[in-house]
C-alpha positions as CSV (number, residue, x, y, z in Angstrom):
1,X,0.0,0.0,0.0
2,X,1.2,3.5,-0.8
3,X,2.7,5.6,1.9
4,X,0.1,8.2,1.1
5,X,-2.8,5.8,1.8
6,X,-4.5,6.2,5.1
7,X,-7.2,4.1,6.8
8,X,-10.3,6.3,7.0
9,X,-13.4,6.0,9.2
10,X,-16.8,7.2,8.4
11,X,-17.5,10.9,7.7
12,X,-15.4,13.6,6.1
13,X,-11.7,13.3,6.6
14,X,-10.1,15.9,8.8
15,X,-7.6,16.9,6.1
16,X,-7.7,16.4,2.3
17,X,-6.4,12.9,1.2
18,X,-4.7,14.6,-1.7
19,X,-2.8,17.9,-1.9
20,X,-0.7,19.3,-4.7
21,X,2.4,18.9,-2.6
22,X,1.6,15.2,-2.0
23,X,1.0,14.7,-5.7
24,X,4.3,16.5,-6.6
25,X,6.3,14.5,-4.0
26,X,4.8,11.2,-5.2
27,X,5.6,12.1,-8.8
28,X,9.2,12.9,-8.0
29,X,9.6,9.7,-6.2
30,X,8.0,7.7,-9.1
31,X,10.4,9.3,-11.7
32,X,13.4,8.8,-9.5
33,X,12.7,5.1,-8.9
34,X,11.2,4.1,-12.3
35,X,12.0,6.9,-14.8
36,X,10.0,9.5,-16.6
37,X,8.3,7.0,-18.9
38,X,6.7,5.4,-15.9
39,X,4.9,8.6,-15.0
40,X,1.3,8.1,-16.1
41,X,-2.0,9.1,-14.5
42,X,-2.8,5.5,-13.6
43,X,0.7,5.0,-12.1
44,X,0.3,8.1,-10.1
45,X,-3.0,7.1,-8.8
46,X,-1.5,3.8,-7.7
47,X,1.5,5.5,-6.1
48,X,-0.9,7.7,-4.1
49,X,-3.3,4.9,-3.2
50,X,-6.3,6.7,-4.7
51,X,-8.6,6.2,-7.7
52,X,-7.7,7.8,-11.0
53,X,-10.9,9.8,-10.7
54,X,-9.8,11.2,-7.4
55,X,-6.5,12.2,-8.9
56,X,-8.2,14.0,-11.8
57,X,-10.0,16.1,-9.3
58,X,-6.7,17.8,-8.5
59,X,-4.7,17.6,-11.8
60,X,-6.2,17.3,-15.3
61,X,-3.2,15.9,-17.1
62,X,0.4,14.6,-17.0
63,X,1.4,18.2,-18.0
64,X,-0.3,19.5,-14.8
65,X,1.8,17.0,-12.8
66,X,5.0,18.1,-14.5
67,X,4.2,21.7,-13.5
68,X,3.8,20.6,-9.9
69,X,7.1,18.8,-10.0
70,X,8.8,21.8,-11.5
71,X,7.6,24.0,-8.8
72,X,8.2,21.5,-6.0
73,X,11.8,20.9,-7.0
74,X,12.7,24.5,-7.8
75,X,11.4,25.7,-4.4
76,X,14.6,24.2,-3.0
77,X,16.8,26.5,-5.2
78,X,18.1,29.5,-3.2
79,X,17.8,32.7,-5.2
80,X,17.6,35.1,-2.2
81,X,21.0,36.7,-2.8
82,X,19.5,38.7,-5.7
83,X,17.7,40.8,-3.1
84,X,20.8,41.9,-1.3
85,X,24.1,40.9,-3.0
86,X,26.0,42.2,-6.1
87,X,24.8,40.5,-9.2
88,X,27.9,38.3,-9.6
89,X,27.8,37.0,-6.1
90,X,24.1,36.4,-6.5
91,X,24.6,34.5,-9.7
92,X,27.3,32.5,-8.1
93,X,25.1,31.5,-5.1
94,X,22.1,30.8,-7.3
95,X,24.1,28.6,-9.7
96,X,25.6,26.6,-6.8
97,X,22.3,26.0,-5.1
98,X,20.7,25.1,-8.5
99,X,23.3,22.6,-9.2
100,X,23.1,21.0,-5.8
101,X,19.3,20.6,-6.1
102,X,19.4,18.9,-9.5
103,X,22.4,16.7,-8.5
104,X,19.8,15.2,-6.1
105,X,17.2,14.9,-8.8
106,X,19.2,13.7,-11.9
107,X,16.3,11.7,-13.5
108,X,14.3,15.0,-13.7
109,X,16.9,16.9,-15.7
110,X,15.9,15.8,-19.2
111,X,12.3,16.8,-18.6
112,X,12.8,19.9,-16.4
113,X,15.4,21.4,-18.7
114,X,13.0,21.6,-21.6
115,X,9.6,22.1,-19.7
116,X,7.9,25.4,-20.5
117,X,7.5,27.5,-17.4
118,X,4.0,28.6,-18.2
119,X,1.7,28.4,-15.1
120,X,4.6,27.4,-12.8
121,X,4.3,30.1,-10.1
122,X,7.4,29.4,-8.0
123,X,9.6,28.9,-11.0
124,X,8.4,32.2,-12.5
125,X,9.0,33.9,-9.1
126,X,12.6,32.6,-9.1
127,X,13.2,33.9,-12.6
128,X,11.7,37.2,-11.7
129,X,14.2,37.6,-8.8
130,X,17.1,36.8,-11.1
131,X,15.9,39.1,-13.8
132,X,15.2,41.9,-11.4
133,X,18.6,41.6,-9.7
134,X,20.4,41.6,-13.1
135,X,18.4,44.6,-14.4
136,X,19.1,46.6,-11.2
137,X,22.8,45.9,-11.7
138,X,22.6,47.5,-15.2
139,X,22.2,44.4,-17.4
140,X,20.3,45.2,-20.6
141,X,17.0,43.4,-20.9
142,X,18.2,41.7,-24.1
143,X,20.9,39.9,-22.1
144,X,18.9,38.7,-19.1
145,X,17.2,35.5,-20.6
146,X,20.4,34.5,-22.4
147,X,22.4,34.9,-19.2
148,X,19.9,32.6,-17.3
149,X,20.1,30.0,-20.1
150,X,23.9,30.1,-20.1
151,X,24.0,29.5,-16.3
152,X,21.4,26.7,-16.5
153,X,23.3,25.0,-19.3
154,X,26.3,24.8,-17.0
155,X,24.2,23.8,-14.0
156,X,22.5,20.9,-15.6
157,X,25.7,19.5,-17.1
158,X,27.5,19.9,-13.8
159,X,24.6,18.2,-12.0
160,X,25.1,15.1,-14.2
161,X,28.9,15.3,-13.6
162,X,28.3,15.3,-9.8
163,X,27.2,11.7,-10.0
164,X,29.6,10.5,-12.6
165,X,32.3,8.0,-11.5
166,X,35.5,9.8,-10.5
167,X,37.5,7.6,-13.0
168,X,35.3,8.7,-15.9
169,X,38.4,10.1,-17.9
170,X,40.7,7.2,-17.2
171,X,41.9,6.1,-20.6
172,X,42.7,2.5,-19.4
173,X,45.2,0.7,-21.6
174,X,44.8,3.2,-24.5
175,X,46.6,6.2,-23.1
176,X,49.0,6.2,-26.1
177,X,46.0,7.2,-28.3
178,X,45.6,10.5,-26.3
179,X,48.9,11.2,-24.6
180,X,48.3,14.9,-23.9
181,X,44.8,14.3,-22.6
182,X,46.0,11.3,-20.5
183,X,48.7,13.4,-19.0
184,X,46.3,16.2,-18.1
185,X,44.0,13.6,-16.4
186,X,46.9,12.2,-14.4
187,X,47.9,15.7,-13.4
188,X,44.4,16.7,-12.3
189,X,44.1,13.4,-10.3
190,X,47.5,14.1,-8.6
191,X,46.4,17.6,-7.6
192,X,43.1,16.4,-6.3
193,X,44.6,13.6,-4.2
194,X,47.1,16.1,-2.8
195,X,44.3,18.5,-1.9
196,X,42.3,15.6,-0.3
197,X,45.2,14.6,1.9
198,X,45.9,18.2,2.9
199,X,42.3,19.0,3.7
200,X,41.4,15.7,5.3
201,X,42.0,17.0,8.9
202,X,40.6,20.5,8.2
203,X,37.5,20.1,6.1
204,X,34.6,17.8,6.7
205,X,34.2,17.3,2.9
206,X,37.0,17.9,0.4
207,X,35.9,19.0,-3.1
208,X,35.3,16.2,-5.6
209,X,36.6,16.4,-9.2
210,X,33.0,17.4,-10.2
211,X,33.1,20.2,-7.6
212,X,36.4,21.5,-8.9
213,X,35.3,21.4,-12.6
214,X,32.0,23.2,-11.8
215,X,33.9,25.9,-9.9
216,X,36.3,26.4,-12.8
217,X,33.4,26.7,-15.2
218,X,31.3,29.0,-13.0
219,X,34.2,31.3,-12.2
220,X,35.1,31.5,-15.9
221,X,31.5,32.2,-16.9
222,X,31.2,35.0,-14.3
223,X,34.5,36.5,-15.4
224,X,33.2,36.7,-18.9
225,X,30.0,38.3,-17.8
226,X,31.9,40.9,-15.8
227,X,34.0,41.8,-18.9
228,X,30.9,42.0,-21.1
229,X,29.1,44.2,-18.7
230,X,32.1,46.5,-18.3
231,X,32.5,46.8,-22.0
232,X,28.8,47.7,-22.4
233,X,29.0,50.3,-19.6
234,X,32.1,51.8,-21.3
235,X,30.3,51.9,-24.6
236,X,32.8,49.6,-26.3
237,X,30.2,47.0,-27.4
238,X,26.8,47.1,-28.9
239,X,23.7,46.1,-26.9
């Protein structure tokens, strides 16, 4: 029996059997355990321990469920820094929180990355905070959406990388095919192992190879944004 099922006595229940939050949480659990293709209205009804007709009283379609999932997951992304911090620090904190959230929800990325945001209230509020923070900092409106997309492109790829095996770039017995790349991999591994040994007594969690790669990518992206904004403010580039 589903964890959402409850024995009910006679009369009206004290609280609704179904809520949008319960539906979203159940859908996330279903996708994480069985994949997106398993998400059907009948499977959701079974997961929730209700009839399909009861589920249709709350959501009219699979699309409605996906909107609930989008908002449920994105609620965990911290975008509060846009209300108080400089734009680059705010983007940095938002991107790191975004990546951490989706590293815990890998099966959702292929769907969430291309799901339209129409009728997703929390997701739209998140984008509004980001857009308003960038606009206040002097970013032209024509740059705002492209900046968000650029950050999200890095975030989703980095979220996948966070759960990749640490030896993903080990060439095995074919290092002679790619000697320069193999040497770079060995050098990176040496530096990471040295950092792990050095930080073991000082830090509760040393950075993983995925953490380091994400940090490099994010810092580089932000540096490029700073240069582009400076050039715009100095009148050396077109809007």
